[in-house]
C-alpha positions as CSV (number, residue, x, y, z in Angstrom):
1,X,-129.6,102.6,16.4
2,X,-126.9,100.8,18.0
3,X,-123.9,99.8,16.0
4,X,-122.5,96.4,16.8
5,X,-119.1,95.4,15.9
6,X,-118.9,91.6,15.0
7,X,-115.5,89.7,14.6
8,X,-116.2,87.2,11.7
9,X,-113.6,84.2,11.7
10,X,-113.6,81.9,8.8
11,X,-113.1,78.2,9.6
12,X,-110.0,77.6,7.7
13,X,-106.4,77.0,8.3
14,X,-105.6,80.6,7.2
15,X,-107.5,81.9,10.5
16,X,-108.4,85.1,8.5
17,X,-110.9,87.4,10.3
18,X,-112.6,90.8,9.6
19,X,-114.2,93.0,12.1
20,X,-117.5,94.3,10.6
21,X,-119.8,97.2,12.1
22,X,-123.5,96.9,11.3
23,X,-126.5,98.8,12.7
24,X,-129.1,97.2,15.0
25,X,-131.8,98.0,12.6
26,X,-130.1,96.7,9.6
27,X,-130.8,93.0,8.5
28,X,-129.2,89.7,8.3
29,X,-129.3,90.2,4.6
30,X,-126.9,93.3,5.0
31,X,-124.7,91.1,7.2
32,X,-124.6,88.4,4.8
33,X,-123.4,90.7,1.9
34,X,-120.9,92.5,4.1
35,X,-119.3,89.1,5.0
36,X,-119.1,88.1,1.5
37,X,-117.6,91.4,0.3
38,X,-115.2,91.3,3.4
39,X,-113.7,88.0,2.4
40,X,-113.9,88.6,-1.3
41,X,-116.5,86.1,-2.1
42,X,-118.5,87.2,-5.1
43,X,-120.6,84.0,-6.0
44,X,-124.6,83.8,-5.4
45,X,-124.5,80.8,-3.4
46,X,-127.0,79.7,-0.7
47,X,-126.2,80.9,2.8
48,X,-127.7,81.1,6.2
49,X,-127.1,82.2,9.7
50,X,-127.5,80.2,12.9
51,X,-128.3,81.8,16.1
52,X,-125.6,80.3,18.3
53,X,-124.3,80.2,22.0
54,X,-121.0,80.2,23.7
55,X,-120.3,76.6,22.5
56,X,-121.1,77.6,18.9
57,X,-124.1,75.2,18.9
58,X,-126.4,75.9,16.0
59,X,-129.9,77.3,17.0
60,X,-132.6,79.0,15.2
61,X,-131.9,79.2,11.3
62,X,-132.1,82.4,9.3
63,X,-131.8,81.3,5.6
64,X,-131.2,83.5,2.5
65,X,-134.0,81.9,0.5
66,X,-137.3,80.2,1.2
67,X,-136.6,76.4,0.7
68,X,-140.4,75.6,1.7
69,X,-139.4,73.9,5.0
70,X,-137.8,74.4,8.4
71,X,-135.2,72.5,10.3
72,X,-136.5,69.1,11.7
73,X,-139.9,69.7,10.1
74,X,-140.3,73.1,11.8
75,X,-142.3,75.9,10.3
76,X,-140.5,77.8,7.7
77,X,-138.2,80.4,9.1
78,X,-138.1,84.1,8.5
79,X,-135.7,85.0,5.8
80,X,-132.5,87.4,6.1
81,X,-134.1,90.3,4.8
82,X,-137.0,90.0,7.2
83,X,-135.0,89.7,10.5
84,X,-133.1,92.5,11.9
85,X,-130.0,92.2,13.7
86,X,-131.4,93.6,17.0
87,X,-134.1,90.8,16.7
88,X,-131.6,88.2,17.9
89,X,-129.2,90.2,20.3
90,X,-129.7,88.4,23.7
91,X,-126.1,88.7,25.1
92,X,-123.0,91.1,25.2
93,X,-121.1,88.3,23.4
94,X,-123.8,87.3,21.2
95,X,-122.6,84.5,18.7
96,X,-123.9,83.5,15.2
97,X,-122.8,80.7,12.8
98,X,-122.8,81.7,9.1
99,X,-122.6,79.0,6.5
100,X,-122.1,79.9,2.9
101,X,-122.3,77.6,-0.1
102,X,-123.7,74.4,0.9
103,X,-121.7,72.4,-1.6
104,X,-118.3,73.6,-0.3
105,X,-119.5,74.5,3.2
106,X,-117.6,77.7,4.1
107,X,-118.2,78.2,7.9
108,X,-118.0,81.3,9.7
109,X,-118.1,82.1,13.5
110,X,-119.6,85.6,14.2
111,X,-119.2,87.0,17.5
112,X,-120.3,90.5,19.0
113,X,-117.3,92.2,20.4
114,X,-118.5,95.8,20.9
115,X,-121.6,97.8,20.9
116,X,-121.5,101.8,20.3
117,X,-123.2,104.7,19.0
118,X,-123.1,105.4,15.2
119,X,-120.7,107.9,13.9
120,X,-122.0,110.8,11.8
121,X,-121.6,110.3,8.1
122,X,-120.5,106.8,8.2
123,X,-122.3,104.2,6.0
124,X,-123.0,100.9,7.7
125,X,-122.0,98.0,7.5
126,X,-118.2,98.6,7.2
127,X,-115.1,96.6,7.6
128,X,-113.0,98.1,10.3
129,X,-110.4,95.5,10.7
130,X,-108.9,93.0,8.3
131,X,-106.4,90.4,9.3
132,X,-104.7,87.6,7.4
133,X,-105.4,86.7,3.6
134,X,-108.7,84.8,3.2
135,X,-108.8,81.7,1.0
136,X,-110.1,81.9,-2.5
137,X,-114.1,81.2,-2.7
138,X,-113.3,78.5,-5.2
139,X,-110.1,76.9,-3.5
140,X,-112.3,74.0,-1.9
141,X,-113.0,72.6,-5.5
142,X,-109.4,71.5,-5.7
143,X,-110.0,69.4,-2.5
144,X,-113.3,67.9,-3.8
145,X,-111.6,66.8,-7.1
146,X,-108.2,65.8,-5.6
147,X,-107.4,62.2,-6.5
148,X,-110.2,62.0,-9.1
149,X,-109.1,64.1,-12.2
150,X,-105.3,63.1,-11.8
151,X,-105.9,59.5,-11.6
152,X,-105.1,57.4,-14.8
153,X,-107.9,55.2,-16.2
154,X,-107.0,51.8,-15.2
155,X,-108.6,50.3,-18.2
156,X,-106.9,52.9,-20.8
157,X,-104.9,50.8,-23.5
158,X,-102.4,53.6,-23.8
159,X,-103.4,54.2,-27.3
160,X,-100.8,51.9,-28.8
161,X,-101.5,50.0,-31.9
162,X,-99.6,46.8,-33.0
163,X,-99.1,46.5,-36.7
164,X,-96.9,43.7,-38.2
165,X,-95.7,43.3,-41.6
166,X,-97.0,40.3,-43.7
167,X,-94.0,38.1,-43.1
168,X,-94.0,38.9,-39.3
169,X,-97.7,37.8,-39.1
170,X,-96.8,34.6,-40.7
171,X,-93.9,34.3,-38.2
172,X,-96.2,34.9,-35.2
173,X,-99.1,33.0,-36.2
174,X,-97.1,29.8,-37.6
175,X,-98.1,30.1,-41.2
176,X,-95.7,27.6,-43.0
177,X,-96.5,28.2,-46.6
178,X,-100.1,28.6,-47.4
179,X,-101.8,25.4,-46.1
180,X,-104.2,27.8,-44.5
181,X,-106.9,29.9,-45.6
182,X,-107.3,33.5,-44.8
183,X,-108.7,32.8,-41.4
184,X,-105.9,30.3,-40.4
185,X,-107.7,27.3,-41.2
186,X,-106.5,24.3,-43.2
187,X,-108.6,23.0,-46.2
188,X,-110.6,19.7,-46.4
189,X,-108.0,18.4,-48.5
190,X,-105.9,18.4,-45.3
191,X,-108.2,15.9,-43.5
192,X,-107.5,12.3,-43.4
193,X,-109.4,9.7,-45.7
194,X,-111.6,8.8,-42.6
195,X,-113.2,12.3,-42.4
196,X,-114.3,12.5,-46.1
């Protein structure tokens, strides 16, 4: 078994990255768990790897779960727990793109930087280098709700109630001494002779 060291860089302004060593006969599910642990992500969100190239283009997909279909109508791809790391090692600088949480779309660039023999007594995968503080797993939720939750309702009345004393009501609505009924209308007696 060979040990591959991957540099895993999160696509975020923090530019945080971790170097993770994993065995060639371990699965992409093992790498998935190692990346989550290394960046402090504890959720159970959907995820996938894409076999990539020197331009970070997305190639064949290696999903976490069976969604019943492949990309562009292709056959359903093999899952992370069925695919070994060695199955997709084609170059000395092999690259993968790792996507976690399809709502918030955390993206990671995974690049092979070294291959070596395993050390005796060492459990793999393991983090061998950690640089810069990673963003919080739920920090993108603030971005998704920005400008929504803080906005005031343009139709809100402000909760103000206007109450008038009886005299004020008479003053506001022109009541001049009871010639009007309770609805503000005059009586038939107020009409001229021609309307009777």
